N, C-alpha and C positions, 0 to 999 in steps of 0.2 A: 504494500500500500504506500503510494507516494503522495505526500501532502504538499500543498503549495506553501509558500513562505508565510503567508498570513495565518494559515491553520497551524503550521509548526510553532509560530510564536504564541498562539493561543494555547496550544497544548503545553508548551514549556511554562508559560505564565501560570496556568492552572496547577501544574505539577509543583512549581516552586512555592505557591501560596497555600497549598493544602498538603503539606508533607506530614503533618501531625506533630511536629516538634518546632517550637519557636526558635531554637538554636539553628536548626537546619534552614528554616525560612529566612532567618537573618543572613546566613552565609549564602544561600541561593540568591537573595536579593543583591548582595554585594558582588557576587561573581557572575551570575547569569542574567538576572533581570536588568541590572544597570548597564549591561553591555549588549543587550539584544540588538540595538541599532548599529552596533559596530561589527556584528557577526554576519558572515555570508551564509548562503543557503546550505552549503555543505557542512559548515560548522553547526548550524542549527539542527541539521539532521543528526549529526553526531551527538549533540546534547540530548536529543529525543531518544536516541539509542541508549545513551548512558542511563537515562531515567528508567528505561524499560529493562535494562539488564543488570544494573547495580542497585543495591539496597541503599536506603538513606544513610545508615551508619557507615557503609563503605564510602559513599560520596563525601560524607562529613569528614571522615578520616583522611581522605585524599586532599580535601580543601585545607585541612589543618596541617598537612605535611606529615602525618603520622603513618601514611601508607602511600605507596607508589601507585599511580594510575595504571590501568592496563596499557600495554605497549601501543595499541592502536589509537589511544586517546591522549598520549603524552603531550603531543604538540598543542592540542586544544586546551588542556589544562594549563600548560605553560603560558599560553597566550592569555587565557582568562585571568590567571593569577598575577600577570605582569601588566595588565591594562590599567 
């Protein structure tokens, strides 16, 4: 299923704001939501895949630097964390 850019952004916004944890939502806002307009379609699609394949605690630990991201997402996480 291929989503257009508008729907990808909506899916990501929804996922970031309803994670179930205030800590995650704050991190998601800082790294994902605040950068949505700076991210291209391919990167948005990668974020969508991340949310569908990694748990909130895994993403949380990656964003805090306690865990390394999966190899295929290293560039994206590096970009998001350095913007």
